[in-house]
C-alpha atoms as one frame of an Amber mdcrd trajectory, in Angstrom:
protein
  37.044-100.690 186.970  38.992-102.419 190.169  35.923-104.152 191.788  36.349
-106.487 188.827  39.764-107.471 189.472  43.006-106.026 190.952  44.903-104.017
 188.957  48.744-103.402 188.748  49.729 -99.909 188.189  50.601-100.067 184.742
  47.190-101.824 183.900  45.012 -98.868 185.522  47.252 -96.162 183.504  46.933
 -98.437 179.970  42.591 -98.680 181.077  42.630 -94.488 181.636  44.500 -93.594
 178.503  41.739 -93.354 176.343  40.720 -90.492 178.869  43.693 -88.212 176.656
  42.354 -85.091 177.405  42.986 -85.764 181.112  45.937 -87.906 181.876  47.334
 -85.647 184.240  44.031 -86.227 186.444  44.230 -89.808 185.942  48.408 -89.810
 186.929  46.790 -87.688 189.840  44.472 -89.919 190.294  46.550 -93.348 190.205
  48.986 -91.615 192.656  46.238 -91.004 195.183  44.725 -94.887 194.878  47.794
 -96.153 195.701  48.456 -93.649 198.358  45.334 -95.356 199.947  46.232 -98.634
 199.611  43.355 -98.915 196.731  46.501-100.224 194.523  48.038-103.099 196.331
  50.459-104.752 193.995  52.114-107.135 196.228  48.944-108.236 197.097  48.112
-108.872 193.591  52.090-110.813 193.462  51.699-113.132 196.121  47.890-114.329
 195.032  49.432-114.567 191.341  52.174-116.259 192.885  49.724-119.213 194.942
  47.325-118.985 192.323  49.972-120.348 190.096  52.092-122.882 192.562  48.318
-124.342 193.739  45.783-124.375 191.907  47.331-123.934 188.099  50.015-126.041
 188.346  52.024-123.686 186.854  56.335-123.218 186.965  57.765-120.340 188.271
  59.196-118.760 185.208  55.468-118.831 183.900  54.697-117.463 186.887  57.131
-114.802 186.544  56.567-114.203 182.876  52.566-113.148 183.410  53.544-110.898
 186.154  56.115-108.948 184.247  52.967-108.676 180.979  51.449-106.664 184.208
  54.052-104.258 184.336  55.451-105.081 187.989  58.969-104.715 188.405  60.784
-107.744 187.775  63.182-106.831 191.280  59.766-107.768 193.414  58.606-110.339
 190.767  61.770-112.455 191.913  61.816-111.816 195.488  57.889-113.193 195.532
  58.601-115.842 193.960  62.020-116.697 196.101  59.319-116.072 199.258  55.580
-117.757 198.480  57.649-120.239 195.961  60.694-121.869 196.078  62.641-123.582
 194.166  62.813-126.682 196.070  58.935-126.794 196.030  58.969-126.847 191.611
  59.497-130.209 191.411  56.904-131.041 193.482  54.249-128.976 191.784  55.755
-130.226 188.524  55.118-133.918 189.631  51.173-133.193 190.426  50.870-132.215
 187.359  52.388-135.312 186.074  50.448-137.285 188.129  47.370-135.667 187.726
  48.360-135.549 183.206  48.563-139.149 182.944  44.946-139.731 184.623  43.569
-138.156 181.228  46.244-139.144 178.524  44.029-142.690 178.170  46.094-145.141
 175.323  48.855-143.098 174.736  52.322-144.437 175.876  56.005-144.772 174.736
  58.007-141.299 173.200  54.236-139.414 172.303  53.134-139.960 176.452  56.717
-138.727 176.806  56.741-135.971 174.178  53.514-134.533 175.303  53.834-134.434
 178.580  57.189-132.977 178.225  56.111-130.022 176.272  52.835-129.698 178.732
  55.433-129.145 181.271  57.712-126.502 179.305  54.532-124.481 178.598  53.900
-124.410 182.144  57.075-122.966 182.751  59.221-125.591 184.639  62.830-126.048
 183.548  64.452-128.588 181.748  66.175-130.135 185.008  62.708-130.040 186.888
  60.795-131.717 183.686  63.365-135.164 183.111  62.896-135.208 187.237  58.994
-135.203 187.327  59.410-137.475 184.634  61.754-139.939 185.597  60.208-140.143
 189.262  56.733-140.620 187.022  58.514-143.519 185.740  58.301-142.156 182.835
  61.233-142.697 179.790  61.819-141.355 176.427  62.990-144.902 175.954  59.844
-146.507 176.986  58.333-149.458 174.606  58.217-147.369 171.098  55.270-146.496
 169.829  53.146-148.796 167.471  52.254-146.159 164.730  55.480-144.808 164.224
  56.677-146.555 161.042  61.064-146.399 159.063  60.791-146.416 155.388
C-alpha cells in the first residue's frame, strides 16, 4: 500500500478502515510506521508543492487545497508553501502557464481569449491580482479587438 504512492496518516487510516474489527491494531500499525519514518508527510508536502509549481503550473491556493484534501494540517501546509513556493514566484508560474496556453489557443482572440485564460488561471489556484498581472504582461487585455461572432440585438 505504501509502495505505489506516499500516503498521509489520514489517507492510510481511511484505506485501512475496511478492517473495522481490528481498528486498534490498525492505529498502532500507523503509529509504528510513522515512528520508523515510513510515513513522511513533510516529504509528501514538499513533493506536491514542487510538482505543482514546476510541472503542473498550479498556484499556491490550488496546491494548498490539494494538500488539505489529503488530511494534512493547515499550519504545516502554510509554512511549507511559504518555504518552497514563495509568493513572489507565483507570478512567474502564472506567466509561464499563460505563455504555454497561448500556443494552443489557435485563432481565439479578444475577450474570449481573455476569459478563457483568466478562467484557466483561476482554476489553477491563482489570485485575481496575479491573473491580471500575468495577462497584462502577456499583452492580453479584455479590451482587445472585439470578437467577431458576437451579435447585438
